[in-house]
N, C-alpha and C positions, 0 to 999 in steps of 0.2 A: 316665485311658480305655487300654483297650488301642488304638484305632485312633490317639489323639494319639499314643502312645509309635510306633508305626510310621511315623509320618508322619513324626514328629521325626528317627527314626534312617535314613531317606532322604533327610535335608536333605544339603548339602555340610560336606564335613569342615572345611572353612579357612572357619570363621565369622568371625576374628580382625577381618578388611578390610570385613565387611558388615554396618552397624548397620541392622537388624530395625528396622522401628518400630512403636512402643508407643502406645496411647491408652486412658486410664484407664474406659473403655466397653468394653475387651474384655480382662479380666485373666482372662477363665475358662480354663477346663483345653481347650486347643485346642492345634494343630500350631502350632512358628513359621511356616511360612509361613503358615498360615491366618489368623494373627493378624496377620501382618504385612499379609496383603492388608484385612481387616477395619479395620485402622489407616488404612490408607493412602486406603480410601473414607471415612473419618468426618473426615479431614481433610482431603479433598479439602472435604466437604462443608461442614464449619465453614466453611473460608477464604473459600467460593464464598457464604453465607449473609453472613459481613463485609462482602464486596466489595458483594452485593446491598443490604445498609443503608446504607452508604456511597452508591451510585448513586443510591437512592432517597429519600437526604437530601440531597443535592446540588440533584437535579431538581426538589424540592420547594423549595429556595431558589430557582434557576434561576425555576422557572413562577412562583412569587411576585412576583418578582420585571418578570416581563412582565406578568400580570396586576393586579398592587398593587404600580407604583414605589414608593408613596408610603412604605409599610411595609418594604419589603424593596429596598435600593439595589441596583448595580450595585457599589457597594462594598464594598457586605456578602458580593456573594457570591466577590468577593475575597479579601476577609479569610478565608472558609471554606476556598477553593479555594488560600489561601499555606500555612495550617495541613496540608493535606493532602500539600502539597508538601513541607515542613518535616518533617513524617512519614515520606516517603517517600524522601527524603534522609540523615535518620538509618538508615534501614533499608539503604538503598544501601552507606552507607559502614562500616555495618558490618559487611554479606556481604561487601566487597570485603577488608577488612582483619582481620573474623574469624572466620567461617561457611566462606568457601573457602579457607583457612590451615589450617585442622584438618588433621590427617594420614585420609588414607585419605576426604576428604570428596569430591575428584570422581576417582574411580575409572570412570567412563564417561563418553563424550563423545558426544552422537547426531550422528551425522555428515550427516545432512539436515535438522539445522535450521540454521539462521544463514548459509544462504547469500550465498554473499559480494553478489550484487545487493541483496538485503533491507536486508545490514547497511552497502552503500553507501545504500543511499537513504535509513536511518535517518540517515546522516550528512550529504546532502545535503540533505535535509528539513530536520534539525537545524539546519543551517549558515543556511539560510533563514529559522526564525524564532527565532532570534537576530538577523538582521537585520533582523525585523520588531519583536523588542523594542525593539531600540536605537530603530527611529523610532517606537515607541511611546512611549519613554520623552525621545526629542527634542521628539517634537509638545507633549507633556503639560509639556515643562520650559519651553517657549516661552509656552504659554499656562496659566504656575502662578499669576497671580494669581486663574482661576478653576475651577483645576483641585484636584482634590484630592492629599493627597499617596501616596495608594494607587496611584492609577493612574502613579506612580514607581516605587512598591516591589513594588507585582506582577509588574513585568516583569522588573525585579531579580532576585528570585525565581526568575521562569523562566527567568534568561539560565542560573544555576546550577545548577537544577534539568535544562537541558535537557545541558547537560554531562554532568554526573553522569552522567546515563542513558543518555545519547549514547555515552561510556566503558564504562559497564556491560555493554551493548548487545555491543558491538564483541567485547570479549575474553571474555563469558561466556553467549552467548547457546547456545550447546552444551553446557552443562552438565547434568548428571545428578546433583546431589546429594547425598549418601547422608547425612550430619548434619544435623539440626533441622530434620526436614522439616516440621513443622506451621509453626514458625515464620518457617521458607521460606515457605510456601506462603502464609500471609497477608499477609508482604511484599510477594509476588508480586502477590496480587489487592487489599493497598491501590492498588499501584502503577498496575494495570492501571483501577481504578475512578478513579482521579485521570484519569488520560488521557482516560479515557471522560467525565469531567465536563469536563474542556476542550474535548474534541469536541464537546461538546453546547454546551457555554456559544458557543464561535468559529459556532455553528449558527445559533443564536439573536439573538449580540448584533448587531444593526445601528447601534451608537452613533454611530461615525465617519461612515459612511454617511451619516445623519440631520443629522450634525452640516454634514456638506458640502453637503450639499442645503440648508440651512436659509441657509448661507452664499451660496451661489446666488439665495438669493432675498433676500437685503439687497440684495444687487451690482446688482440688477433693481429692488430699491427706491429705490437712492439715484439709478441712473440717472430712474427714474420721478418724482424730486427729492425723495422724500420725506425727512425727517430721522430717523425710527427708527432707532436700531441697536441690535444688542444688543452685550454687554457680550465675553462669551466666542466671538471670533473670532480665522480664523489672520490675522494681518498681513498686508501685501501684500510681504513678503520671499521670495527664493528657495530661502532651508533650509526655512524651513514649506513652500512648495510642494513641496519635497522627499519631507519626509517625510510631507507626505500621502498622493502617489503613491507612495509607497513601499510603505504601507502595503496600500494598494489592491491594487499588484500583486503582493506579497508574500502577501495574507489568505489563499489556495486551501494554502499550506504549511501554514500553521496549523493547519487537521483533518486535511490528508494524513498529516503526521509521528503523530499521538498513532494514528491508525487504524495505520499501521507500529509501531508502539511494541506498541500493545494485541497485536498478531498474535505478535511474537518473545515476547512475556513469557507469552502464553497457551502457548506450546509448550514456555517452561521451565516454567510452571506442572504440563504433565503429567509433565514429564520430572523431575521431584522423587522421591528415590526407586526411580527406574527400574532397572533390570541386565540391561544388553544381553549377550545370549548372544552366544555368538563366530559363528553363522552369521547374525546380524543385520548382522555388522558389512563391508561392502561387500571386496572385497580388493583390486580394482583402480576408481579412479575413472572411471566415462565422460568420455572427453575430447573437448570441440568441434572439431571438424573442419568445415572450409568443401567437400571435396571429397565430390563426390557430388549439387550442387547447381549448376543454372544458369539455369534459367528465374526461379525463385525469387528468388532473388538481382537478377535485372534486372526483372521486374515491382515488387517491393518498392520497389526505389530508385527506379525512374520516381514512383510514388506518392509517397514522400516528398519528390523533389523539387518535383513540383507541388503537396503537401500546402505545402511551406515556401514559395512563391509566394504561392499563398492567404495562406497567413498571413500573409505581410509586406505585400499587400495591402490585408489587410482590417485589420492593426492601423492600420497609414497611416491610411486612411479614417476609421475608426472611433473616433477618437483628437479628432476634430473635434466640435463641440457638433452637429454634424448631419451623423449617417453616412448615406451614399445609399446607395435601396435597392437596386441596382445590384451593392453589394459583398456584402448580404447576400444576393440573387439568385445570386452567384456562388459562395459558399462552403456556400450549401446545395445547390449541385448537385454540388460535389465528393465531398460525402458520397453523394450519390444514385448519384454511381458508383461510387465506392468500396464502399460497404456491400456491397450486392448481390455481389459480385467476392469478397470476402470468406467470405461466407453460403454461396456455389457451394463455394469450396474447405473450409471444413466440413465441408460435407454429405459431399463426396465422401471425406474424410479418414476422416470418420465409416465411410461405407460399404468403406473398406479394411481398417479394424481391424474390421469384423465377416466381412470377408472370409478375414482373417488366422485361423490357427489356434496363434497364439500363448497359452500358457499367463498365467493372470492370477495378479498377484503378489499373495497374503493375509495378509504378512505384517503384524505390528504394525507402523500408521507413523504416530506423531501427528502428524508434520509434513504426510505428505501429507494425512489426515484434514481439518486446520487448511485448508489449501489450496484442498479442494475445498469447504469452507463458508465460505472466504473470497470463490473467484469467485459462489458463487450467492449471497452477502448483500451484494456487490460491485455486482453486475448489477442488482440492484433500485431504485438509485439512478439507474442512466439509465432502467429500465423504467419505474420511475415517474414520473420527469420525463416521459416520453413517453406516457403515458397521458392524464398532466394538461394536454399539451399538444395531445392529440388532443380530449380534452373542449372544451379551449376554443376551437380551431380550428373544429369540427362544428357547435358554436353558434352561432357568429359565420355570417361567410359565406364557406364555403372555396373560393369559385370564381375568388378573386383570384390570381394568379400565385405570390405570395410565401407564401400559405397553404397550396395545394396543394404548394409545394415542403416546406416546413415539413411539413405531414400525413405527404408520402411518407417523407419524412425520419425523421419518429418511429414511423411504422411499421417500417421497413427497420433501424431500430435495435433496435427487439427482439427483430426475426427472427434478426438479427446476434449478439447475446447469448448466445439460446438456442442457437441453431448451433454457435456458439463454445464456449459453456462442455459441451457434449456432448463435444466433438472434445475438446477437452484433460483433461477428467476420465477418459474412454475411455482416451487414451494414457495417463494417470498410472497406472494399475491395469494393466499389460500390463509384462511382463516384459522387461529390457535385451535386445536380439542382439548377443551378443559379434561383436566385431569378428573377421576373418579374422587366422591366425597367421601368413599369407604376406605379407601387407599392413602388418602392423606389424615384423615383420622386414626386408621391403624400405626402409621408414621409415626405420628404425632404421641401417640399412647407409649408406644417403644420408647421414644426418644425420652418420653419424662420419668419412665418408670427407672431406664437408662443411669440416669441421673440424680435419681435418688436411691440408688444401693450402689455398695462395692463391689464389683464383681470377683468371687476366689478363681481360686485356680480352677474349680468343679465345674462351675457354672460357665466358665468361658466357652467350652466344647457346649453345653447347650446352649448358649449366642450363638454359637456360630451356625450351628444348625439349624436355630429357630431364623437367622439372618438368610441361609441357604434357601431353605423351604421357603420361604417372604419372596425370596428373589424368583424361585421358578414359580410360585404362584404369579406372581406379578405378570412374568413374561408369558402364563399359558392365559393370563385373563386379556389382552392387547389382542386385537382384532389382526387377520395373516397381513393385512395393508398395512397397519401401523408399524407391525413388528419388523416387515421387510424395506420398508423407507428408511426406521430405524438403523437396522444391520446398514445396508446400502450410505445411509449418509455418515455415519459414524467410518465406515471402511473407506470413504470415500476424504473424511476429514487428515484421518491419518496418513493417507497416499498423497497428499496436499501437503501435509507438513516436512514429509522426507523429499518430498521434490522442491518445495522451500527452502531447505539445507542444504541442500550440493551445490545450487548456483550460487547462493548468495556467501558462502564459506571457501569459496575458490574452485568449485569443478568448473570447469568453462573448455571443456570441447570441442566447442561448436567451434572457438579460436584459436584452440591449438592443435588441434589434426591439422589444419594445412591446406585442405583441399577447399572450402571456398574461400582463402586467403588467398590463395597461388592466382585463385581465379577471377578476381575482383583485386585481387591486387588491397596492398595493406590497410590504408589508410581509407577507402569506401569502406572496407570490410569490416575497419575498425568502426566507423561511426554506425552500420549498421548493428554489428554486436550492442555497442553500446545504447544505442535505441530500445535495440525488442531485448536484453536482457534484464534490464531494470523494471520495464512493463512486464516482463513473464515473472520476475521473482517477485513484485507487485500482484501479479494476476491471483498466486499461489495462495501468498499471506491473506487475501481479500476472499478467497474462496470457500477459507477455512470459517471466515465468520458467516459466513450466507450460509455454508452446511450446517453449523453450527444449530443456524436461526432455526434451518430447515429443520434438523433433529429434537429441538425445543418444540418446535410449533406443531409436529407430527402427531 
């Protein structure tokens, strides 16, 4: 047809390096670009259906294990997940040695994808999960007389899967692959589905926690003079206790790692076949500079120091058999003071964004779109847990001091999540303010002059004074809107860091205070906490990345 020929004539002349997508459903008369777009949508649909079927199959296995553990056991679920891990390993190895090595396979790289902080999170959480699997292997080896061999094989395959996947994401998270589009999409979606099933299993599986509680009950029976014992109990040795404690301490990283990997893999899936034009590529990357902020670092550092003290005091007392009521009061009081400050800062920042006449960045950016979805989705973890706590506390007697604090904490946490999300999302869609050329020229001259001479002891004081004057000069020349935005962003970054550290490394009063657990029951509240807590930790970590982006672009 004439329309197809005209569209084909307008295509770029040099198509030898561009591998346009083809799909068997779209071979009728159409232009090359149109057929490419239709094939891309069909490939995304097909790979999405593949992942959906794998997730539904795995969810059916896990649900059957929960509701009918006689027909479907935990070992059956582990065998299914081991098969999926092996398939993912084969695909990742093929991608590393085959797909990515083909000529013109990676013509473009997404500069927004695979930020250093999220790739660092993959390595950090991956290392913790490897340790978790090592503890699980050691614990099962000690109890090999009553444990299945699958409990040793499954974490062993997991270690190999984690190492290979972490290497793959570290080196190839920015790839916009231009060959073998459909096979690459299916491989990425299979890996995403496997990580989602591992996350779902980690949320619902409380096997080791139940074993520990049964062992505690057996110790109580021994003190009571009963001779009844179970055959599968951890011997009274130090190494077994280390494996138990290490497994429980590192358990939250299990779910955290799966969520981070899913987010990176999803961006890679969206970038398959993507061709980035020159105006999408940033000429200069925004640099993180501390110049222009004073009060934000001071208030944020104060919040971090106080939070660290509260966290250490809580950990020391909560590790005892009967944690004191006072430590819960101090913990929740810290949150009740900090959360309103964070909410007020986010509201002020949103108002300043509304007052600014800065243009919105409307360019297509899969990474930013995913950031928005992850912020909204991860916030549901803390918001959901807060609503469950509110219902449990209001249904009982909320006039008690500790219950009143928990109720206030839950309400403030919901408000803080909402206001912070609005502030970050609004800031991510603002165009970056270009830095002043004079400031950059002065900084380059200072760096060159400093490298060309050796600073003596007498000159050191002069250099410090010049640096202070330069800092004050930069701070005074920033507009008040940019200054306030930077102060608020830096303050929220430090606050989110301490709120990420506290639940990540063992502070879980929402489970240990016993109030919601007594209302909903152990198993139900365990699932709620294991669903909401990793999402809450992921939300704090992801908020730090978003706030740093807002700080840089201010």
